[in-house]
N, CA, C and O atoms as a Maestro MAE file, in Angstrom:
{
 s_m_m2io_version
 :::
 2.0.0
}

f_m_ct {
 s_m_title
 :::
 protein
 m_atom[328] {
  # First column is atom index #
  i_m_mmod_type
  r_m_x_coord
  r_m_y_coord
  r_m_z_coord
  i_m_residue_number
  s_m_chain_name
  s_m_pdb_residue_name
  s_m_pdb_atom_name
  i_m_atomic_number
  :::
  1 25 2.075 -11.979 -48.952 1 A "UNK " " N  " 7
  2 3 3.008 -11.124 -48.272 1 A "UNK " " CA " 6
  3 2 2.269 -9.949 -47.554 1 A "UNK " " C  " 6
  4 15 2.576 -9.612 -46.410 1 A "UNK " " O  " 8
  5 25 1.298 -9.351 -48.263 2 A "UNK " " N  " 7
  6 3 0.512 -8.295 -47.671 2 A "UNK " " CA " 6
  7 2 -0.245 -8.797 -46.467 2 A "UNK " " C  " 6
  8 15 -0.322 -8.098 -45.457 2 A "UNK " " O  " 8
  9 25 -0.805 -9.985 -46.544 3 A "UNK " " N  " 7
  10 3 -1.604 -10.540 -45.436 3 A "UNK " " CA " 6
  11 2 -0.691 -10.747 -44.222 3 A "UNK " " C  " 6
  12 15 -1.081 -10.429 -43.099 3 A "UNK " " O  " 8
  13 25 0.469 -11.256 -44.429 4 A "UNK " " N  " 7
  14 3 1.420 -11.447 -43.326 4 A "UNK " " CA " 6
  15 2 1.829 -10.108 -42.713 4 A "UNK " " C  " 6
  16 15 1.901 -9.986 -41.490 4 A "UNK " " O  " 8
  17 25 2.094 -9.118 -43.536 5 A "UNK " " N  " 7
  18 3 2.430 -7.782 -43.044 5 A "UNK " " CA " 6
  19 2 1.266 -7.187 -42.321 5 A "UNK " " C  " 6
  20 15 1.463 -6.568 -41.275 5 A "UNK " " O  " 8
  21 25 0.055 -7.335 -42.816 6 A "UNK " " N  " 7
  22 3 -1.111 -6.841 -42.178 6 A "UNK " " CA " 6
  23 2 -1.361 -7.502 -40.793 6 A "UNK " " C  " 6
  24 15 -1.727 -6.822 -39.834 6 A "UNK " " O  " 8
  25 25 -1.164 -8.792 -40.713 7 A "UNK " " N  " 7
  26 3 -1.322 -9.520 -39.440 7 A "UNK " " CA " 6
  27 2 -0.250 -9.023 -38.429 7 A "UNK " " C  " 6
  28 15 -0.531 -8.799 -37.251 7 A "UNK " " O  " 8
  29 25 0.954 -8.868 -38.935 8 A "UNK " " N  " 7
  30 3 2.040 -8.372 -38.057 8 A "UNK " " CA " 6
  31 2 1.728 -6.983 -37.527 8 A "UNK " " C  " 6
  32 15 1.993 -6.692 -36.360 8 A "UNK " " O  " 8
  33 25 1.182 -6.140 -38.350 9 A "UNK " " N  " 7
  34 3 0.839 -4.796 -37.950 9 A "UNK " " CA " 6
  35 2 -0.323 -4.798 -36.902 9 A "UNK " " C  " 6
  36 15 -0.301 -4.053 -35.922 9 A "UNK " " O  " 8
  37 25 -1.292 -5.634 -37.148 10 A "UNK " " N  " 7
  38 3 -2.395 -5.732 -36.228 10 A "UNK " " CA " 6
  39 2 -1.896 -6.315 -34.866 10 A "UNK " " C  " 6
  40 15 -2.267 -5.833 -33.796 10 A "UNK " " O  " 8
  41 25 -1.073 -7.335 -34.950 11 A "UNK " " N  " 7
  42 3 -0.498 -7.950 -33.745 11 A "UNK " " CA " 6
  43 2 0.333 -6.961 -32.969 11 A "UNK " " C  " 6
  44 15 0.242 -6.896 -31.743 11 A "UNK " " O  " 8
  45 25 1.157 -6.177 -33.679 12 A "UNK " " N  " 7
  46 3 2.002 -5.180 -33.044 12 A "UNK " " CA " 6
  47 2 1.155 -4.125 -32.384 12 A "UNK " " C  " 6
  48 15 1.457 -3.708 -31.266 12 A "UNK " " O  " 8
  49 25 0.079 -3.668 -33.057 13 A "UNK " " N  " 7
  50 3 -0.823 -2.648 -32.510 13 A "UNK " " CA " 6
  51 2 -1.497 -3.155 -31.247 13 A "UNK " " C  " 6
  52 15 -1.638 -2.420 -30.270 13 A "UNK " " O  " 8
  53 25 -1.919 -4.431 -31.273 14 A "UNK " " N  " 7
  54 3 -2.573 -5.026 -30.061 14 A "UNK " " CA " 6
  55 2 -1.595 -5.042 -28.882 14 A "UNK " " C  " 6
  56 15 -1.978 -4.711 -27.760 14 A "UNK " " O  " 8
  57 25 -0.359 -5.415 -29.122 15 A "UNK " " N  " 7
  58 3 0.645 -5.453 -28.081 15 A "UNK " " CA " 6
  59 2 0.834 -4.038 -27.522 15 A "UNK " " C  " 6
  60 15 0.886 -3.858 -26.305 15 A "UNK " " O  " 8
  61 25 0.935 -3.061 -28.377 16 A "UNK " " N  " 7
  62 3 1.132 -1.651 -27.960 16 A "UNK " " CA " 6
  63 2 -0.057 -1.185 -27.110 16 A "UNK " " C  " 6
  64 15 0.139 -0.506 -26.102 16 A "UNK " " O  " 8
  65 25 -1.272 -1.537 -27.499 17 A "UNK " " N  " 7
  66 3 -2.449 -1.127 -26.734 17 A "UNK " " CA " 6
  67 2 -2.431 -1.806 -25.399 17 A "UNK " " C  " 6
  68 15 -2.721 -1.169 -24.386 17 A "UNK " " O  " 8
  69 25 -2.100 -3.081 -25.354 18 A "UNK " " N  " 7
  70 3 -2.031 -3.806 -24.050 18 A "UNK " " CA " 6
  71 2 -1.025 -3.186 -23.143 18 A "UNK " " C  " 6
  72 15 -1.306 -2.978 -21.962 18 A "UNK " " O  " 8
  73 25 0.168 -2.875 -23.660 19 A "UNK " " N  " 7
  74 3 1.205 -2.268 -22.839 19 A "UNK " " CA " 6
  75 2 0.755 -0.895 -22.293 19 A "UNK " " C  " 6
  76 15 1.045 -0.560 -21.144 19 A "UNK " " O  " 8
  77 25 0.047 -0.107 -23.120 20 A "UNK " " N  " 7
  78 3 -0.420 1.174 -22.692 20 A "UNK " " CA " 6
  79 2 -1.483 0.995 -21.560 20 A "UNK " " C  " 6
  80 15 -1.494 1.748 -20.586 20 A "UNK " " O  " 8
  81 25 -2.329 0.029 -21.710 21 A "UNK " " N  " 7
  82 3 -3.376 -0.221 -20.671 21 A "UNK " " CA " 6
  83 2 -2.721 -0.672 -19.390 21 A "UNK " " C  " 6
  84 15 -3.150 -0.276 -18.306 21 A "UNK " " O  " 8
  85 25 -1.724 -1.467 -19.484 22 A "UNK " " N  " 7
  86 3 -1.009 -1.928 -18.279 22 A "UNK " " CA " 6
  87 2 -0.309 -0.766 -17.611 22 A "UNK " " C  " 6
  88 15 -0.321 -0.681 -16.383 22 A "UNK " " O  " 8
  89 25 0.304 0.137 -18.366 23 A "UNK " " N  " 7
  90 3 0.953 1.287 -17.818 23 A "UNK " " CA " 6
  91 2 -0.038 2.190 -17.060 23 A "UNK " " C  " 6
  92 15 0.274 2.723 -15.995 23 A "UNK " " O  " 8
  93 25 -1.223 2.342 -17.630 24 A "UNK " " N  " 7
  94 3 -2.293 3.108 -16.946 24 A "UNK " " CA " 6
  95 2 -2.655 2.465 -15.641 24 A "UNK " " C  " 6
  96 15 -2.824 3.162 -14.640 24 A "UNK " " O  " 8
  97 25 -2.782 1.157 -15.614 25 A "UNK " " N  " 7
  98 3 -3.125 0.422 -14.382 25 A "UNK " " CA " 6
  99 2 -2.042 0.555 -13.305 25 A "UNK " " C  " 6
  100 15 -2.353 0.640 -12.116 25 A "UNK " " O  " 8
  101 25 -0.806 0.572 -13.712 26 A "UNK " " N  " 7
  102 3 0.289 0.762 -12.764 26 A "UNK " " CA " 6
  103 2 0.222 2.151 -12.155 26 A "UNK " " C  " 6
  104 15 0.316 2.308 -10.937 26 A "UNK " " O  " 8
  105 25 0.063 3.143 -12.989 27 A "UNK " " N  " 7
  106 3 -0.046 4.524 -12.501 27 A "UNK " " CA " 6
  107 2 -1.229 4.650 -11.551 27 A "UNK " " C  " 6
  108 15 -1.097 5.279 -10.501 27 A "UNK " " O  " 8
  109 25 -2.366 4.080 -11.878 28 A "UNK " " N  " 7
  110 3 -3.537 4.143 -11.039 28 A "UNK " " CA " 6
  111 2 -3.347 3.431 -9.720 28 A "UNK " " C  " 6
  112 15 -3.785 3.919 -8.679 28 A "UNK " " O  " 8
  113 25 -2.687 2.263 -9.753 29 A "UNK " " N  " 7
  114 3 -2.371 1.550 -8.502 29 A "UNK " " CA " 6
  115 2 -1.484 2.338 -7.631 29 A "UNK " " C  " 6
  116 15 -1.685 2.359 -6.417 29 A "UNK " " O  " 8
  117 25 -0.478 3.013 -8.193 30 A "UNK " " N  " 7
  118 3 0.415 3.852 -7.361 30 A "UNK " " CA " 6
  119 2 -0.353 5.035 -6.752 30 A "UNK " " C  " 6
  120 15 -0.144 5.398 -5.595 30 A "UNK " " O  " 8
  121 25 -1.243 5.625 -7.556 31 A "UNK " " N  " 7
  122 3 -2.070 6.710 -6.997 31 A "UNK " " CA " 6
  123 2 -2.949 6.213 -5.852 31 A "UNK " " C  " 6
  124 15 -3.103 6.900 -4.842 31 A "UNK " " O  " 8
  125 25 -3.526 5.021 -6.007 32 A "UNK " " N  " 7
  126 3 -4.345 4.419 -4.930 32 A "UNK " " CA " 6
  127 2 -3.538 4.173 -3.661 32 A "UNK " " C  " 6
  128 15 -3.989 4.427 -2.544 32 A "UNK " " O  " 8
  129 25 -2.278 3.649 -3.887 33 A "UNK " " N  " 7
  130 3 -1.412 3.393 -2.760 33 A "UNK " " CA " 6
  131 2 -0.996 4.657 -2.070 33 A "UNK " " C  " 6
  132 15 -0.951 4.696 -0.840 33 A "UNK " " O  " 8
  133 25 -0.683 5.713 -2.825 34 A "UNK " " N  " 7
  134 3 -0.320 7.032 -2.249 34 A "UNK " " CA " 6
  135 2 -1.468 7.604 -1.458 34 A "UNK " " C  " 6
  136 15 -1.251 8.181 -0.393 34 A "UNK " " O  " 8
  137 25 -2.675 7.463 -1.941 35 A "UNK " " N  " 7
  138 3 -3.847 7.939 -1.174 35 A "UNK " " CA " 6
  139 2 -4.045 7.148 0.083 35 A "UNK " " C  " 6
  140 15 -4.392 7.706 1.125 35 A "UNK " " O  " 8
  141 25 -3.831 5.856 0.004 36 A "UNK " " N  " 7
  142 3 -3.976 5.028 1.208 36 A "UNK " " CA " 6
  143 2 -2.973 5.394 2.277 36 A "UNK " " C  " 6
  144 15 -3.298 5.406 3.464 36 A "UNK " " O  " 8
  145 25 -1.730 5.699 1.854 37 A "UNK " " N  " 7
  146 3 -0.696 6.119 2.770 37 A "UNK " " CA " 6
  147 2 -1.104 7.466 3.372 37 A "UNK " " C  " 6
  148 15 -0.957 7.664 4.578 37 A "UNK " " O  " 8
  149 25 -1.599 8.370 2.577 38 A "UNK " " N  " 7
  150 3 -2.006 9.653 3.118 38 A "UNK " " CA " 6
  151 2 -3.129 9.533 4.108 38 A "UNK " " C  " 6
  152 15 -3.177 10.309 5.063 38 A "UNK " " O  " 8
  153 25 -4.016 8.618 3.932 39 A "UNK " " N  " 7
  154 3 -5.126 8.421 4.879 39 A "UNK " " CA " 6
  155 2 -4.614 7.857 6.215 39 A "UNK " " C  " 6
  156 15 -5.266 8.054 7.242 39 A "UNK " " O  " 8
  157 25 -3.503 7.185 6.229 40 A "UNK " " N  " 7
  158 3 -2.966 6.601 7.453 40 A "UNK " " CA " 6
  159 2 -2.058 7.542 8.235 40 A "UNK " " C  " 6
  160 15 -1.695 7.234 9.371 40 A "UNK " " O  " 8
  161 25 -1.681 8.681 7.655 41 A "UNK " " N  " 7
  162 3 -0.780 9.574 8.302 41 A "UNK " " CA " 6
  163 2 -1.334 10.063 9.645 41 A "UNK " " C  " 6
  164 15 -2.534 10.304 9.777 41 A "UNK " " O  " 8
  165 25 -0.448 10.206 10.642 42 A "UNK " " N  " 7
  166 3 -0.850 10.722 11.946 42 A "UNK " " CA " 6
  167 2 -0.535 9.813 13.073 42 A "UNK " " C  " 6
  168 15 0.173 8.818 12.922 42 A "UNK " " O  " 8
  169 25 -1.077 10.167 14.226 43 A "UNK " " N  " 7
  170 3 -0.884 9.380 15.460 43 A "UNK " " CA " 6
  171 2 -2.123 8.563 15.765 43 A "UNK " " C  " 6
  172 15 -3.251 9.052 15.690 43 A "UNK " " O  " 8
  173 25 -1.891 7.324 16.106 44 A "UNK " " N  " 7
  174 3 -2.974 6.382 16.390 44 A "UNK " " CA " 6
  175 2 -2.754 5.794 17.789 44 A "UNK " " C  " 6
  176 15 -1.625 5.643 18.258 44 A "UNK " " O  " 8
  177 25 -3.875 5.471 18.430 45 A "UNK " " N  " 7
  178 3 -3.743 4.801 19.759 45 A "UNK " " CA " 6
  179 2 -4.405 3.408 19.638 45 A "UNK " " C  " 6
  180 15 -5.361 3.183 18.895 45 A "UNK " " O  " 8
  181 25 -3.826 2.520 20.415 46 A "UNK " " N  " 7
  182 3 -4.364 1.144 20.368 46 A "UNK " " CA " 6
  183 2 -5.655 1.064 21.161 46 A "UNK " " C  " 6
  184 15 -5.801 1.695 22.208 46 A "UNK " " O  " 8
  185 25 -6.583 0.284 20.648 47 A "UNK " " N  " 7
  186 3 -7.813 -0.021 21.353 47 A "UNK " " CA " 6
  187 2 -7.827 -1.489 21.801 47 A "UNK " " C  " 6
  188 15 -8.596 -1.864 22.686 47 A "UNK " " O  " 8
  189 25 -6.992 -2.296 21.197 48 A "UNK " " N  " 7
  190 3 -6.842 -3.695 21.577 48 A "UNK " " CA " 6
  191 2 -5.466 -4.148 21.101 48 A "UNK " " C  " 6
  192 15 -4.977 -3.752 20.042 48 A "UNK " " O  " 8
  193 25 -4.860 -5.005 21.944 49 A "UNK " " N  " 7
  194 3 -3.522 -5.518 21.564 49 A "UNK " " CA " 6
  195 2 -3.412 -6.903 22.168 49 A "UNK " " C  " 6
  196 15 -3.826 -7.136 23.303 49 A "UNK " " O  " 8
  197 25 -2.852 -7.816 21.399 50 A "UNK " " N  " 7
  198 3 -2.591 -9.183 21.858 50 A "UNK " " CA " 6
  199 2 -1.173 -9.586 21.477 50 A "UNK " " C  " 6
  200 15 -0.643 -9.231 20.424 50 A "UNK " " O  " 8
  201 25 -0.598 -10.345 22.394 51 A "UNK " " N  " 7
  202 3 0.703 -10.987 22.142 51 A "UNK " " CA " 6
  203 2 0.579 -12.448 22.515 51 A "UNK " " C  " 6
  204 15 0.292 -12.776 23.666 51 A "UNK " " O  " 8
  205 25 0.793 -13.332 21.549 52 A "UNK " " N  " 7
  206 3 0.671 -14.774 21.740 52 A "UNK " " CA " 6
  207 2 -0.688 -15.139 22.271 52 A "UNK " " C  " 6
  208 15 -0.824 -16.051 23.086 52 A "UNK " " O  " 8
  209 25 -1.705 -14.421 21.807 53 A "UNK " " N  " 7
  210 3 -3.088 -14.737 22.221 53 A "UNK " " CA " 6
  211 2 -3.507 -14.169 23.560 53 A "UNK " " C  " 6
  212 15 -4.635 -14.403 23.993 53 A "UNK " " O  " 8
  213 25 -2.618 -13.414 24.246 54 A "UNK " " N  " 7
  214 3 -2.920 -12.816 25.530 54 A "UNK " " CA " 6
  215 2 -3.187 -11.336 25.332 54 A "UNK " " C  " 6
  216 15 -2.358 -10.619 24.772 54 A "UNK " " O  " 8
  217 25 -4.350 -10.877 25.792 55 A "UNK " " N  " 7
  218 3 -4.748 -9.496 25.657 55 A "UNK " " CA " 6
  219 2 -3.895 -8.597 26.605 55 A "UNK " " C  " 6
  220 15 -3.558 -8.986 27.723 55 A "UNK " " O  " 8
  221 25 -3.585 -7.451 26.131 56 A "UNK " " N  " 7
  222 3 -2.778 -6.462 26.855 56 A "UNK " " CA " 6
  223 2 -3.695 -5.802 27.912 56 A "UNK " " C  " 6
  224 15 -4.909 -5.712 27.727 56 A "UNK " " O  " 8
  225 25 -3.085 -5.347 29.014 57 A "UNK " " N  " 7
  226 3 -3.825 -4.674 30.096 57 A "UNK " " CA " 6
  227 2 -4.227 -3.293 29.615 57 A "UNK " " C  " 6
  228 15 -3.677 -2.781 28.640 57 A "UNK " " O  " 8
  229 25 -5.166 -2.707 30.288 58 A "UNK " " N  " 7
  230 3 -5.627 -1.360 29.984 58 A "UNK " " CA " 6
  231 2 -4.469 -0.352 30.107 58 A "UNK " " C  " 6
  232 15 -4.383 0.586 29.315 58 A "UNK " " O  " 8
  233 25 -3.584 -0.542 31.092 59 A "UNK " " N  " 7
  234 3 -2.453 0.319 31.273 59 A "UNK " " CA " 6
  235 2 -1.523 0.313 30.056 59 A "UNK " " C  " 6
  236 15 -1.027 1.358 29.634 59 A "UNK " " O  " 8
  237 25 -1.300 -0.856 29.513 60 A "UNK " " N  " 7
  238 3 -0.483 -0.975 28.286 60 A "UNK " " CA " 6
  239 2 -1.150 -0.258 27.104 60 A "UNK " " C  " 6
  240 15 -0.503 0.453 26.335 60 A "UNK " " O  " 8
  241 25 -2.452 -0.469 26.990 61 A "UNK " " N  " 7
  242 3 -3.187 0.125 25.912 61 A "UNK " " CA " 6
  243 2 -3.146 1.643 26.011 61 A "UNK " " C  " 6
  244 15 -3.038 2.309 24.981 61 A "UNK " " O  " 8
  245 25 -3.223 2.184 27.144 62 A "UNK " " N  " 7
  246 3 -3.177 3.647 27.323 62 A "UNK " " CA " 6
  247 2 -1.856 4.220 26.898 62 A "UNK " " C  " 6
  248 15 -1.818 5.389 26.515 62 A "UNK " " O  " 8
  249 25 -0.748 3.469 26.938 63 A "UNK " " N  " 7
  250 3 0.547 3.973 26.565 63 A "UNK " " CA " 6
  251 2 0.903 3.636 25.116 63 A "UNK " " C  " 6
  252 15 1.793 4.260 24.539 63 A "UNK " " O  " 8
  253 25 0.248 2.702 24.552 64 A "UNK " " N  " 7
  254 3 0.550 2.241 23.182 64 A "UNK " " CA " 6
  255 2 0.178 3.280 22.143 64 A "UNK " " C  " 6
  256 15 -0.949 3.776 22.132 64 A "UNK " " O  " 8
  257 25 1.128 3.614 21.260 65 A "UNK " " N  " 7
  258 3 0.869 4.617 20.216 65 A "UNK " " CA " 6
  259 2 1.577 4.172 18.946 65 A "UNK " " C  " 6
  260 15 2.637 3.547 18.988 65 A "UNK " " O  " 8
  261 25 0.966 4.509 17.821 66 A "UNK " " N  " 7
  262 3 1.557 4.256 16.497 66 A "UNK " " CA " 6
  263 2 1.535 5.592 15.774 66 A "UNK " " C  " 6
  264 15 0.492 6.238 15.676 66 A "UNK " " O  " 8
  265 25 2.678 5.998 15.274 67 A "UNK " " N  " 7
  266 3 2.753 7.255 14.516 67 A "UNK " " CA " 6
  267 2 3.267 6.945 13.108 67 A "UNK " " C  " 6
  268 15 4.293 6.288 12.934 67 A "UNK " " O  " 8
  269 25 2.546 7.423 12.137 68 A "UNK " " N  " 7
  270 3 2.915 7.220 10.731 68 A "UNK " " CA " 6
  271 2 3.216 8.574 10.141 68 A "UNK " " C  " 6
  272 15 2.360 9.458 10.139 68 A "UNK " " O  " 8
  273 25 4.438 8.749 9.635 69 A "UNK " " N  " 7
  274 3 4.844 10.021 9.017 69 A "UNK " " CA " 6
  275 2 5.544 9.687 7.718 69 A "UNK " " C  " 6
  276 15 6.591 9.041 7.704 69 A "UNK " " O  " 8
  277 25 4.956 10.132 6.643 70 A "UNK " " N  " 7
  278 3 5.456 9.871 5.300 70 A "UNK " " CA " 6
  279 2 5.417 8.372 5.057 70 A "UNK " " C  " 6
  280 15 4.340 7.775 5.085 70 A "UNK " " O  " 8
  281 25 6.589 7.736 4.815 71 A "UNK " " N  " 7
  282 3 6.633 6.295 4.588 71 A "UNK " " CA " 6
  283 2 7.329 5.555 5.760 71 A "UNK " " C  " 6
  284 15 7.823 4.437 5.608 71 A "UNK " " O  " 8
  285 25 7.344 6.220 6.920 72 A "UNK " " N  " 7
  286 3 7.984 5.592 8.097 72 A "UNK " " CA " 6
  287 2 6.952 5.527 9.227 72 A "UNK " " C  " 6
  288 15 5.988 6.293 9.250 72 A "UNK " " O  " 8
  289 25 7.171 4.602 10.158 73 A "UNK " " N  " 7
  290 3 6.272 4.484 11.294 73 A "UNK " " CA " 6
  291 2 7.097 4.241 12.566 73 A "UNK " " C  " 6
  292 15 8.229 3.762 12.515 73 A "UNK " " O  " 8
  293 25 6.494 4.586 13.692 74 A "UNK " " N  " 7
  294 3 7.107 4.273 14.993 74 A "UNK " " CA " 6
  295 2 6.009 3.735 15.896 74 A "UNK " " C  " 6
  296 15 4.877 4.218 15.875 74 A "UNK " " O  " 8
  297 25 6.356 2.739 16.680 75 A "UNK " " N  " 7
  298 3 5.428 2.109 17.621 75 A "UNK " " CA " 6
  299 2 5.950 2.288 18.993 75 A "UNK " " C  " 6
  300 15 7.103 1.951 19.261 75 A "UNK " " O  " 8
  301 25 5.142 2.813 19.894 76 A "UNK " " N  " 7
  302 3 5.541 3.004 21.299 76 A "UNK " " CA " 6
  303 2 4.578 2.246 22.174 76 A "UNK " " C  " 6
  304 15 3.362 2.364 22.024 76 A "UNK " " O  " 8
  305 25 5.100 1.495 23.056 77 A "UNK " " N  " 7
  306 3 4.308 0.754 24.022 77 A "UNK " " CA " 6
  307 2 4.938 0.953 25.383 77 A "UNK " " C  " 6
  308 15 5.827 0.200 25.779 77 A "UNK " " O  " 8
  309 25 4.478 1.966 26.101 78 A "UNK " " N  " 7
  310 3 5.062 2.271 27.368 78 A "UNK " " CA " 6
  311 2 6.465 2.863 27.158 78 A "UNK " " C  " 6
  312 15 6.619 3.830 26.412 78 A "UNK " " O  " 8
  313 25 7.467 2.302 27.795 79 A "UNK " " N  " 7
  314 3 8.810 2.831 27.725 79 A "UNK " " CA " 6
  315 2 9.503 2.276 26.484 79 A "UNK " " C  " 6
  316 15 10.572 2.770 26.125 79 A "UNK " " O  " 8
  317 25 8.948 1.286 25.824 80 A "UNK " " N  " 7
  318 3 9.589 0.684 24.682 80 A "UNK " " CA " 6
  319 2 9.113 1.337 23.377 80 A "UNK " " C  " 6
  320 15 7.942 1.696 23.255 80 A "UNK " " O  " 8
  321 25 9.982 1.483 22.448 81 A "UNK " " N  " 7
  322 3 9.570 1.998 21.139 81 A "UNK " " CA " 6
  323 2 10.355 1.242 20.066 81 A "UNK " " C  " 6
  324 15 11.485 0.803 20.278 81 A "UNK " " O  " 8
  325 25 9.731 1.115 18.946 82 A "UNK " " N  " 7
  326 3 10.339 0.419 17.818 82 A "UNK " " CA " 6
  327 2 10.302 1.303 16.597 82 A "UNK " " C  " 6
  328 15 10.768 0.902 15.531 82 A "UNK " " O  " 8
  :::
 }
 m_bond[327] {
  # First column is bond index #
  i_m_from
  i_m_to
  i_m_order
  :::
  1 1 2 1
  2 2 3 1
  3 3 4 2
  4 3 5 1
  5 5 6 1
  6 6 7 1
  7 7 8 2
  8 7 9 1
  9 9 10 1
  10 10 11 1
  11 11 12 2
  12 11 13 1
  13 13 14 1
  14 14 15 1
  15 15 16 2
  16 15 17 1
  17 17 18 1
  18 18 19 1
  19 19 20 2
  20 19 21 1
  21 21 22 1
  22 22 23 1
  23 23 24 2
  24 23 25 1
  25 25 26 1
  26 26 27 1
  27 27 28 2
  28 27 29 1
  29 29 30 1
  30 30 31 1
  31 31 32 2
  32 31 33 1
  33 33 34 1
  34 34 35 1
  35 35 36 2
  36 35 37 1
  37 37 38 1
  38 38 39 1
  39 39 40 2
  40 39 41 1
  41 41 42 1
  42 42 43 1
  43 43 44 2
  44 43 45 1
  45 45 46 1
  46 46 47 1
  47 47 48 2
  48 47 49 1
  49 49 50 1
  50 50 51 1
  51 51 52 2
  52 51 53 1
  53 53 54 1
  54 54 55 1
  55 55 56 2
  56 55 57 1
  57 57 58 1
  58 58 59 1
  59 59 60 2
  60 59 61 1
  61 61 62 1
  62 62 63 1
  63 63 64 2
  64 63 65 1
  65 65 66 1
  66 66 67 1
  67 67 68 2
  68 67 69 1
  69 69 70 1
  70 70 71 1
  71 71 72 2
  72 71 73 1
  73 73 74 1
  74 74 75 1
  75 75 76 2
  76 75 77 1
  77 77 78 1
  78 78 79 1
  79 79 80 2
  80 79 81 1
  81 81 82 1
  82 82 83 1
  83 83 84 2
  84 83 85 1
  85 85 86 1
  86 86 87 1
  87 87 88 2
  88 87 89 1
  89 89 90 1
  90 90 91 1
  91 91 92 2
  92 91 93 1
  93 93 94 1
  94 94 95 1
  95 95 96 2
  96 95 97 1
  97 97 98 1
  98 98 99 1
  99 99 100 2
  100 99 101 1
  101 101 102 1
  102 102 103 1
  103 103 104 2
  104 103 105 1
  105 105 106 1
  106 106 107 1
  107 107 108 2
  108 107 109 1
  109 109 110 1
  110 110 111 1
  111 111 112 2
  112 111 113 1
  113 113 114 1
  114 114 115 1
  115 115 116 2
  116 115 117 1
  117 117 118 1
  118 118 119 1
  119 119 120 2
  120 119 121 1
  121 121 122 1
  122 122 123 1
  123 123 124 2
  124 123 125 1
  125 125 126 1
  126 126 127 1
  127 127 128 2
  128 127 129 1
  129 129 130 1
  130 130 131 1
  131 131 132 2
  132 131 133 1
  133 133 134 1
  134 134 135 1
  135 135 136 2
  136 135 137 1
  137 137 138 1
  138 138 139 1
  139 139 140 2
  140 139 141 1
  141 141 142 1
  142 142 143 1
  143 143 144 2
  144 143 145 1
  145 145 146 1
  146 146 147 1
  147 147 148 2
  148 147 149 1
  149 149 150 1
  150 150 151 1
  151 151 152 2
  152 151 153 1
  153 153 154 1
  154 154 155 1
  155 155 156 2
  156 155 157 1
  157 157 158 1
  158 158 159 1
  159 159 160 2
  160 159 161 1
  161 161 162 1
  162 162 163 1
  163 163 164 2
  164 163 165 1
  165 165 166 1
  166 166 167 1
  167 167 168 2
  168 167 169 1
  169 169 170 1
  170 170 171 1
  171 171 172 2
  172 171 173 1
  173 173 174 1
  174 174 175 1
  175 175 176 2
  176 175 177 1
  177 177 178 1
  178 178 179 1
  179 179 180 2
  180 179 181 1
  181 181 182 1
  182 182 183 1
  183 183 184 2
  184 183 185 1
  185 185 186 1
  186 186 187 1
  187 187 188 2
  188 187 189 1
  189 189 190 1
  190 190 191 1
  191 191 192 2
  192 191 193 1
  193 193 194 1
  194 194 195 1
  195 195 196 2
  196 195 197 1
  197 197 198 1
  198 198 199 1
  199 199 200 2
  200 199 201 1
  201 201 202 1
  202 202 203 1
  203 203 204 2
  204 203 205 1
  205 205 206 1
  206 206 207 1
  207 207 208 2
  208 207 209 1
  209 209 210 1
  210 210 211 1
  211 211 212 2
  212 211 213 1
  213 213 214 1
  214 214 215 1
  215 215 216 2
  216 215 217 1
  217 217 218 1
  218 218 219 1
  219 219 220 2
  220 219 221 1
  221 221 222 1
  222 222 223 1
  223 223 224 2
  224 223 225 1
  225 225 226 1
  226 226 227 1
  227 227 228 2
  228 227 229 1
  229 229 230 1
  230 230 231 1
  231 231 232 2
  232 231 233 1
  233 233 234 1
  234 234 235 1
  235 235 236 2
  236 235 237 1
  237 237 238 1
  238 238 239 1
  239 239 240 2
  240 239 241 1
  241 241 242 1
  242 242 243 1
  243 243 244 2
  244 243 245 1
  245 245 246 1
  246 246 247 1
  247 247 248 2
  248 247 249 1
  249 249 250 1
  250 250 251 1
  251 251 252 2
  252 251 253 1
  253 253 254 1
  254 254 255 1
  255 255 256 2
  256 255 257 1
  257 257 258 1
  258 258 259 1
  259 259 260 2
  260 259 261 1
  261 261 262 1
  262 262 263 1
  263 263 264 2
  264 263 265 1
  265 265 266 1
  266 266 267 1
  267 267 268 2
  268 267 269 1
  269 269 270 1
  270 270 271 1
  271 271 272 2
  272 271 273 1
  273 273 274 1
  274 274 275 1
  275 275 276 2
  276 275 277 1
  277 277 278 1
  278 278 279 1
  279 279 280 2
  280 279 281 1
  281 281 282 1
  282 282 283 1
  283 283 284 2
  284 283 285 1
  285 285 286 1
  286 286 287 1
  287 287 288 2
  288 287 289 1
  289 289 290 1
  290 290 291 1
  291 291 292 2
  292 291 293 1
  293 293 294 1
  294 294 295 1
  295 295 296 2
  296 295 297 1
  297 297 298 1
  298 298 299 1
  299 299 300 2
  300 299 301 1
  301 301 302 1
  302 302 303 1
  303 303 304 2
  304 303 305 1
  305 305 306 1
  306 306 307 1
  307 307 308 2
  308 307 309 1
  309 309 310 1
  310 310 311 1
  311 311 312 2
  312 311 313 1
  313 313 314 1
  314 314 315 1
  315 315 316 2
  316 315 317 1
  317 317 318 1
  318 318 319 1
  319 319 320 2
  320 319 321 1
  321 321 322 1
  322 322 323 1
  323 323 324 2
  324 323 325 1
  325 325 326 1
  326 326 327 1
  327 327 328 2
  :::
 }
}
């Protein structure tokens, strides 16, 4: 009986440790994702663009802009925006 109780206690402790380790990984992954989002914040200009394998003209590239603010983005290509 004691051996069974001891094994159950060890098994339960191992499960608790594994769950704690997984929780730490989730928190770290979220921190890494938040840092990545912060690094992308701002206005970006296109240096190359292709649609269906066809490269965009220099005129289109000069007008193309991507803006990332918080968790939203907007894409402008000339008069069109998305």
